[in-house]
N, C-alpha and C positions, 0 to 999 in steps of 0.2 A: 530737641532730638536726643534720643538715648545715646549713651556713649558706647564706643567700641574700643577694644584694646589695640595698642599699637605694638606689633611684633615683627621682627625682622627674620627673613630667611637666612639660613646658615650658608651663605654664598661667599666665596673668597672675596676679599676687598677689591681685588683688581678686576672683578667681573661685575656687570650690572646686575642688580638684584630685583626680583619680583616677590612681593610678600603679600600674604593674606592674613586675615584675622584668625588667630588660633581658636578663639572662644566661639565655638559653633553653638548657636542657640538651640535649646531643647524645649520644644513645646511652647505653649502660649505664655505671654508675659515676658518673653526674652527680648533683648534689644535687637534692633535691625542690624544686619551685617553690612558694613560699609567697605567698599573697595574703590580706591581712588586711582585715577590714571595720572601719572606724573606728566607735567608739561615738558620736561627735559627729554629730548629724544635719545634713544639708544642706538647702538650700531645697526645699520641697515643690512638688508640681505635676507635671503630665504634659506630655510633648512635644506640640506641635501635630500632630495626625494628618495634616493635609493636606500637611505639608511633610516627613514622615519620610524619604522616600527621598533627598531632597536636603539635608536640614538638617544632616547630619553628626552627630558623636557628642556634642558639647557639649550641645546642646539635648535630644537624645533620651535621654542616659544620665545626665548629671550631676544632674538634679533629685532622683533618688532613689538614686543610687549613691554610697557613701562609701568607696571602696576605697583601700587603701594597702598597700604592701609594707613589711614590717618584719623585722628580725632577731629571731627568736624564742628565741635562745639564753639570754636572761635569764629565761625562764619557768621558775620553780621549782615550779609547781603550787600555790602558795599561793592559796587562794580569795579572800583579802583584797587581793591585789596587783591593781592595775588592769590588765586585759588587754583586747585587742581583743574586741569583741562577736561578731565573726564572722571566721573564718579559713578560707581554702581552701588545700589543699596538693595539688599535682599530683604523682602518684607515677610514672607511666610512660606512654609513648605507646601508643595502641591503634589508631590509624589516621591516615592523612594523605591530602591531596588538594590540588588546585590552590588551594583557598580556605582552607587552614589545616590544623592538626594537632590531633587530639583526644587528650587525656590522661585517663587514669583517675585519680581523686583522691578526696579526702575533704573534707567540710565540717565544721568544728568550731565549735560555738557554745555559749555559756554561758547557762544559764537559772537562775532562782531555785530552789534546792533546799530541803531541810529545815533548820531551825535557822539560816537565813540564809546557809548556805554555797552557793557557786555550784556548779552541776551542769554538767559538760561532756558535751555530746551530740555524737556523731559520725555523719555520714551519708555514704554513697557518692555521688559526683557525677562528671560528665564535664565537662571543661573544654576548650573549643576555642580555641586560640591562633591569631591571625591577624596578618598584616602590614597596615599601612595601605594601602588601595586603595579605589576606588569601590565594588567589589563587597563587600568586607569591611565597610566603613562602612555600606553599605546594609543588609547582613544584621544588623549589630549594632543598627542603629536599629529594625529590625523586631522583633528579639528583645527589645529594651528595651520596645517597645510591648506585646508579648505579656506580658512580665513585669508590666507595670503595670495589666493588665486585672483587673477584679474577678471575672471568670469565666474558668475554664480548661476545657479539653476533654480527656477521657481518651484521645483518639486523636491528640493533638498533644503533642509533647515539652514537658515543663514547664521553663520558663526560671526559674532561681533568681536570677541576677544577670548584669549586663553591666558589665564593668570596662574602663577605658581606660588604656593605657600609652603610653610613648614609641614603642614599636615598632608598636603596634596594639591592637585590642580583644581581650578574652578573654570568652567567653560560657560561663557556668556553667549546666549543665543537669542534670536528673535522670539517674542512671545507668541505662542500658538494657543488660541482660546476656543477652537472649534471641536475639541474632543478627538478621540482616536477612532480608527476604523472599527475596532471592536464594538464601540458604542452604537454604530450604525447598522450592524449586522443583525438580521432576524434569524435566529438559529433554527426556527421551525421550517421556514420556507426558503430562506436565502434571498438574494437580491435579483431583480430583473437584469437580464444581460446588458441592456443599455445603461443601466445605473452602474453596474460593475465595470463596464468598459470605460465609462467617464472617469472613474477613479483609478482603475488598474493601469491604463495606458499612460497617464501622466506619471504614475509611480515608476513605471518601466522606463520612461524618459529620464527621470531622475537617476535611476539605476544605470542607464547608459552613460550618463554624465560621470558618475563615479567610476565606472569601468574605464572610461577614457583617461581618467587620472590614476589608473591602476589601484583603485580602492575597491575592495570587495566587502560588501556589507556583512555577510555572514550571519545575519539574524533577521531576515525579512519575515515579518508576521504582522497581523492586524494591529497589535499594540504599538508597533513602531512606525505606523502610518498615522500622522496627526494632521489635523486641518487647521488652517488659519480662520480668521473671522469671515473671510469671503468664500470659504468652502474649498480652498485649494489644498490638495493633499501634499504632504511633505514627508520625506524619509527622514527619520530621526534615530537616535541612539546608536552610536558607533562603538559600543563597548566590546563587541566581538568582531569588529572589522579589522582588516589587514590592508596595509599599503604594500603591494608586492609588484614591482616592475616585471618580474618573470611570470606573474599570473598564478603562482602556486601558493596555496594557503594550507592551514591545518586548524583543527579545533572543532568543537561542537556547535550546534545551533539549537534553537528552541524546538522541542518536539511539539507538534507533528510537522514542522516545517523544515526539518533537517534532511538534506539530500542523502540518498543511500550511501554515497561514498564518504560522507562527512562523519564526524563523531570523535570520540575519545580514542587516543592512542592508535590513530590510523595514519597511513602514509600521506604525504603531501598530495593534494588534489587541486584541480583547476577552480579558482574562485568564481569565475564567471558562470561556469556550468552549474555550480552548486547554488548560486544566487538565482539562476533561472529556474531550477527545480523548486526552490522556496517560493518564488513568485507564482509558479504554477499551482503549488499547494495552496497558496493564499487565494488565488482566483477560484479554485475549486470550492474552497470554503465560502467564499463570497457568494457564489451562485447557488450552491446546493445546501448551504446551511449545515453541512457536516464535513468531516475531514475525509480526504481521499484515503488516508491510512490512519484510522482512529488510534489514539494513544492507548496503550495497555499499561498494566501496573508496573511491569519491569521493562527497563530501557532495552536490554538485550533482546527480549522477546519482540519488542516493537521493531527494532532494527532488522530482525530476521523476517518479520512480516513484510516490511517495506522492500526487502531484497528478494523476496520469493513470491509474494502474492501479486496477481495480475490486477491492474486498475479496473475498478468497477464503478459504474455510474448509478446513482440512486434512481429507482424506478418511479418515485413520486414526482420527478421533474421531467415528464415526457416531452414537454414543449421546448426543451433546450435544443438549440440548433445543432445540426451536424458540424457546422464550422467550428463551434466551440468545443465539442467533444473531440474533434480531430486535433485541434490545437492543444487541448489539455493532455491528450495521449502522448503527444511529442514532448511537451514540457516536462511531463512526469516520467519520461523514459528512464529505465534503470541504467542504461548505458549513457554516461555523460556525453560522449561524442555524438550520440543520436539526438540530443536536444538541439533545438534551433538556436541560432545566434539571434541577438536582439534585433538586428536589422531585418532578419527574416520574419520575426514575430510582427514587427510593424507593417510588413508587407503582406501578412496573412489575410485571408478573406474576412475572418472575424474582426480583425483589427480595423480593416478599412470599411466595415459596414457602418452605415449612418442611420 
């Protein structure tokens, strides 16, 4: 196995430390990144939910994360030799963006086998490496919070661990190999209503789960809906998300899925209403193959269009049901208070259609 550098986080000696490999591989021919989970437990307890967005990584991650990077060349496979309880190895990058790079990797962990011998179990994982920033620290805090919940949701990406290093956080998640929603959309004609419903409603269920935990995604769009090998859609990428017990958030979204009230340098607005608008814009695109409010060259011009232009439905999809157009009209209402709550959406005629 290729070697990896052993580097320590600059954490005071009286605090438990979580460290990552500083040497981030660049391109082919680079050694695998190895992240080991220490067998020694750290202090228990969960981060304060009310302060997650601002609390940084120490409070949010360290209570239940015991990560350390080690050189694994000494591992001779002897089940009686003390080994890390958990090890993550990043194999190769699969995607990147402004908020980090996602690597495909594996999780190796030892469990008790027969006759007292340790059994090595290996699972596929995805590891998102990030640099320290307000956005990445906020996302890591939110992911740590999701990791520590007793309940998980089948339509929200499962968080396995959140690790901290000198360069920034690394988020370990389940591996999703089914591609994103963008890959499934046919831009010329869109999806059939039944196909769109089978994807959109589970996504909305995942969104409801997040809202129950006061997490507002802030960037719902087809690129952030990814499928597992069984075709189950999952909400991913919390780089623009906010944990807000009061329900108020701020910040932009991805055009053309940004709610009219959202954006740069705007007052606080309700995160649930903005997510619902984004979900409506995504459903519109799924069915019609074009955007409700197509993006234009300049952001300010697009925002003016969204805030002033009436919603119009493409004439080439005349077979779309009235139930769907009625729902979309309410989802994409300019007034946030006029948009339906999630429970009302699930009770709508279109949602209950089989």
